[in-house]
C-alpha positions, -999 to 999 in steps of 0.1 A, spaced: 0 0 0 13 34 -9 23 58 20 16 95 17 40 114 40 38 148 57 58 174 39 77 197 61 91 225 40 99 201 11 111 172 33 89 141 35 82 129 70 67 95 80 46 97 111 40 68 135 3 78 134 -13 70 100 -48 72 87 -59 45 62 -80 60 34 -103 35 19 -123 29 -13 -157 46 -8 -176 16 -21 -156 -15 -13 -140 -4 20 -106 -16 7 -75 4 18 -62 27 -9 -33 44 10 -20 52 44 -15 89 51 9 102 78 -10 123 104 5 155 117 -1 169 152 -7 205 162 27 209 179 45 199 147 27 226 128 34 253 153 71 243 155 75 243 117 58 277 114 88 293 130 105 288 96 79 305 73 103 333 65 127 308 49 99 298 25 93 334 14 130 343 13 138 315 -11 109 324 -34 120 361 -34 153 350 -50 133 341 -81 115 368 -101 77 366 -100 75 362 -138 99 332 -137 79 316 -109 47 321 -131 65 304 -160 74 275 -137 38 272 -126 26 272 -162 51 244 -170 37 226 -139 3 224 -156 18 202 -184 36 180 -158 5 177 -136 -15 163 -166 11 140 -181 40 130 -158 45 101 -134 53 120 -102 67 110 -68 40 102 -42 55 93 -9 74 61 -12 60 53 -46 49 71 -78 17 82 -94 7 84 -131 -22 106 -142 -44 76 -144 -34 65 -109 -44 100 -97 -79 98 -113 -85 63 -98 -72 72 -63 -91 105 -61 -123 88 -73 -118 59 -49 -116 81 -18 -139 110 -26 -167 92 -44 -164 115 -74 -169 96 -108 -137 92 -126 -147 113 -156 -153 142 -132 -119 137 -117 -104 140 -152 -124 172 -159 -111 187 -127 -76 178 -138 -83 196 -170 -96 226 -151 -65 228 -129 -41 224 -158 -59 251 -178 -57 276 -149 -20 268 -144 -14 273 -181 -30 308 -179 -11 319 -149 6 349 -165 -27 363 -178 -44 355 -144 -18 374 -124 -19 403 -148 -57 405 -144 -57 400 -106 -30 427 -101 -46 450 -127 -14 450 -148 9 457 -119 46 452 -125 52 421 -104 87 433 -94 69 458 -72 57 429 -51 93 417 -47 109 452 -39 79 465 -21 78 496 -42 81 508 -78 64 528 -106 34 519 -127 32 526 -165 20 562 -158 51 569 -136 32 568 -103 50 556 -73 34 525 -57 41 504 -27 27 470 -17 35 451 15 31 414 20 8 406 49 23 371 55 52 348 46 29 319 38 -8 312 30 -24 285 51 -51 264 33 -75 243 53 -90 223 24 -122 203 19 -126 168 4 -157 175 -16 -145 194 -47 -110 192 -61 -116 224 -81 -110 245 -50 -73 240 -55 -73 264 -83 -76 292 -57 -41 288 -44 -23 285 -77 -13 322 -80 3 322 -45 37 308 -54 42 333 -83 35 361 -57 65 347 -37 44 335 -8 49 300 6 21 274 10 9 255 41 -17 230 30 -40 209 53 -57 185 29 -92 172 33 -93 137 49 -105 120 17 -86 142 -7 -49 143 -1 -42 136 -38 -44 171 -54 -22 190 -30 5 164 -33 4 161 -70 2 198 -77 31 206 -53 52 178 -69 45 191 -104 55 226 -93 87 213 -77 96 194 -109 90 226 -129 116 244 -108 98 258 -78 119 254 -46 106 224 -25 111 245 6 81 266 -3 57 238 5 44 223 38 16 197 37 0 185 70 -27 158 68 -45 154 101 -76 160 122 -95 192 130 -69 201 156 -42 203 128 -65 226 108 -69 248 139 -31 249 143 -28 261 107 -54 288 114 -35 299 145 0 299 130 -5 315 96 -12 352 94 -33 346 63 -55 315 58 -82 302 35 -108 280 51 -136 259 36 -166 248 56 -202 251 65 -223 282 73 -214 277 109 -177 279 100 -183 311 80 -202 327 109 -175 316 134 -147 335 116 -167 364 101 -149 396 106 -114 381 110 -93 398 83 -67 371 85 -91 343 75 -109 341 42 -137 317 46 -154 299 17 -187 284 27 -219 276 10 -224 296 -22 -262 298 -23 -258 306 -60 -289 315 -79 -306 321 -113 -330 351 -114 -352 353 -145 -367 387 -151 -402 397 -161 -391 404 -197 -377 368 -202 -399 346 -180 -423 337 -208 -393 323 -227 -381 301 -198 -380 270 -219 -350 284 -238 -331 283 -206 -341 248 -194 -308 232 -202 -289 261 -186 -309 256 -154 -304 219 -153 -266 222 -159 -263 249 -132 -279 225 -107 -263 192 -116 -228 198 -130 -200 182 -110 -227 163 -90 -239 196 -74 -208 196 -51 -195 231 -59 -204 264 -42 -211 277 -78 -238 251 -84 -273 267 -85 -294 260 -54 -322 285 -61 -341 296 -93 -361 327 -86 -389 335 -111 -419 360 -111 -443 334 -125 -446 300 -142 -428 286 -111 -446 253 -108 -443 247 -146 -406 254 -146 -400 233 -115 -417 203 -131 -397 206 -163 -364 208 -144 -374 179 -122 -382 157 -152 -347 162 -165 -331 156 -131 -351 124 -126 -331 109 -155 -299 110 -133 -290 76 -117 -263 65 -93 -238 48 -116 -205 31 -108 -176 57 -106 -159 43 -137 -191 47 -159 -185 74 -185 -220 89 -178 -219 88 -140 -233 121 -128 -235 115 -90 -208 114 -64 -211 91 -35 -212 103 1 -183 85 17 -195 87 54 -223 62 61 -255 77 74 -250 112 60 -273 107 30 -301 94 52 -297 123 76 -297 149 49 -327 133 32 -347 133 65 -338 170 70 -352 178 35 -384 159 41 -389 177 74 -386 211 56 -409 200 28 -435 187 52 -435 220 71 -450 239 42 -467 211 22 -442 211 -6 -429 180 -23 -398 167 -40 -408 169 -76 -379 148 -88 -389 120 -65 -425 123 -78 -414 117 -114 -387 91 -104 -409 71 -81 -380 59 -59 -366 71 -26 -340 99 -26 -314 82 -4 -296 51 -15 -278 32 12 -248 9 6 -225 -9 29 -197 17 29 -213 47 13 -245 62 1 -260 84 -26 -286 112 -28 -306 114 -60 -313 149 -73 -340 169 -55 -360 199 -66 -389 216 -49 -413 244 -59 -418 272 -33 -448 295 -38 -430 319 -14 -395 329 -5 -405 325 31 -407 287 29 -379 272 51 -364 252 22 -362 282 -2 -327 291 9 -312 258 17 -282 243 0 -268 207 0 -238 189 -14 -256 171 -42 -279 182 -71 -305 201 -50 -324 232 -59 -357 251 -53 -377 271 -78 -390 301 -58 -418 323 -71 -413 359 -62 -422 393 -78 -392 408 -96 -392 439 -75 -390 419 -43 -362 394 -54 -331 414 -45 -345 422 -10 -349 385 -3 -323 364 -21 -297 368 7 -260 362 3 -253 348 -32 -219 338 -45 -229 336 -82 -261 351 -96 -271 346 -133 -296 373 -141 -315 364 -172 -329 397 -183 -325 423 -210 -342 450 -189 -317 478 -182 -334 488 -149 -333 452 -135 -298 448 -147 -288 479 -128 -305 466 -96 -285 434 -100 -253 453 -105 -260 474 -74 -268 445 -51 -245 440 -21 -257 404 -17 -242 392 -51 -205 384 -53 -201 372 -90 -227 385 -114 -236 370 -148 -259 390 -170 -277 369 -196 -278 332 -203 -247 322 -185 -247 291 -162 -238 297 -126 -211 271 -130 -192 289 -158 -162 308 -144 -140 335 -159 -106 326 -144 -93 361 -152 -116 374 -125 -113 369 -87 -134 341 -72 -149 352 -39 -123 378 -31 -91 389 -48 -62 368 -35 -37 396 -43 -56 420 -20 -57 393 7 -20 387 7 -7 422 -1 -19 457 9 -13 489 -9 2 516 13 14 552 11 51 555 3 74 583 -4 112 584 -11 136 612 -18 157 588 -39 153 588 -77 148 550 -75 
């Protein structure tokens, strides 16, 4: 069995405490993963300056070129993994085996990661608004207009407390190394694969190994990363978001509550957007924060809900190697049943029903020996006040909410991605002005379609660096 070590500033470390990660369906061991302890993390964090110093010896543009090269390596090379090696096909099988994602989704996520890596120079140029990256290294410099600028790094390293549910979140930390900031990664328990493979690809491309630390472990290890790093990204539930709200050192990524809003001018043409709505709900097994969990319409709500439900009812729980598998398994037994019971309780409270289950004719939850599945779910809400109208779950789940157009923005609540399907300039302006919407798509754009040249839930450059006033009597 392959062993996945702790990485302590580029050095592999085998712990006496290991966690066996198993195949989600068969229960067979896939790998043993060394487990860190909080004291190890705190001790190693005394050396964060070394990680930044070694990266500052390499120009940002050169680091960006290395990261771009790493994209090719990530997709095609056999890379070191602990005491063994890993081919791209091994990566797909291992990731699928422990996360429950179908293999073709794992490949698509690889493609996504490789694409973002390949575009790193353009992404950095966009995120920094064309800033000369040497200014980040020196701390000051002049822009193209001759204005004197100064930027100060807020940390030597970025800590990442990562989830197991969606490998695509790893695209968020790709620009960090080219900005000469080290990485401290705490992988999700079922998904150690992407952090290790991405870091190994970058190292093979020339990035110093000393820039990386990877600590698998329990919640106490994640807490130690949060305590020890001046800047951290954290992924979790709404409770996690609320717990760390207002802490400038922690950027929390929680539920997206992403939505589609159809305006009065387009609602009678809703059938044109049926495929877009289904895709927004179901892509990537509904596991992403950018999946749509609410479709808000001024009328035709029940009709729209039934049409979407009929399409979602075609989705089955297929084996992970099946090329058309559209559902990911829940790897912790009992979770699907608990989520399903919670949904039924909310539906019962307002007399709503799961329209997908109505057309499918079978129960929502599927129980297996080592895992479970939740089949797609969609409910119609006659009012935004129904309890289920603003819920979100980690599978293809959505509600169709009927609400007058002029009341939508006052009631949608926090929304990571909003696709506003309207050509009405006044309604478009209301959408543009809304403080509740993070990413806004105007027109027939799925919530799941991202523009990687724009920030996703906060600009990482502004999180890691701050602009400050600066003057000098020197000509330089």
